[in-house]
N, C-alpha and C positions, 0 to 999 in steps of 0.2 A: 644728230640734230633734233632738237625739240620740235615736235609737230603739233602743237596745241592750237594752231590756227585752223580756220575753215579750209579744207583742202582746195587747191586750185583745180583747174584754171579759174581765174576770176576774169570777168569781162566787164568792160565799160559800156554803158548804155545811156543815151540821153532821152529823157522822157519829156516831151514837149508840154504835156499837160502838167502844170505846176512848175515848169522849168527846173527839173531835178536832174542832176548828174548822178547816176546810180552805178554801183559796182555790184555785180551778181556772181554767185557761185551756184551752179545747178539752178534750183528754183528758190534759192535763198538770197535775200537782199543783204549784202555785207554792209553797205553804207549808202546814204543819200546825202548829197551836198546841194544846198540851195544855190540858186543862181547868184554868182558874184564874179569878179574879175578872174579869180584863180580856180573856180570850181571845176571846170573841165580838166585843166592840167593836173589838179590834185586827184581827181577821180581816176584819170588815166594812170598816174603814178601808183595809186593804191591798187588798181587792177593788176599792175605788173609786179606787185610786191612778192607774191609767192615765187614767181619765176626768177626775179632778181635775187632773192634770198638763196635759192637753190644754186643759181649760177655762181654767186659769190662764194658759197661754201665749197663748191667743186674747184673753182679757180684758186681759192686760198690754199687748199690742200695740194694741188698740183704745183703751184708756184713755190710754196714752202718746201716741197719735196725736191723739186728739180732746179730752182733758180736761186733762192735765198733761204736763209734759216728763219726760224720762228721769231727771232728777235728783230727782224727787219721792220721798220715803221709801217710799211704797207701791209704786212701780215698782221701786225698788232692792231692797226686801224680796222682792217677787214674783220678780224675776230671780234673786235669791240662792236662793230655794226651788227654782226650776227647775234651776239649776246643781247644787244638792245632789242632786236627783233624777236628773239625767242625767249627772253627773260632768263637766259642762262648766264654763266660766268664768262668773262672775256678771255 
């Protein structure tokens, strides 16, 4: 798997001054979202992204090996999502 993103874990933090929803990794700011209706939900989803990507990759390999083949729509969709996240081929 391509690992060109900032390594996790990423964490969500709300900064009251400026009403910013922030995602951090170590001491680096990944993204800041200004206050709007979806900012907190989006920031939490972004913070979970490295963990979700890793879990999807592991589950995809496990399922394609033990339950269904590589041509199953769920496997195809999972690999497409991984490719979208990593910039790789589906």
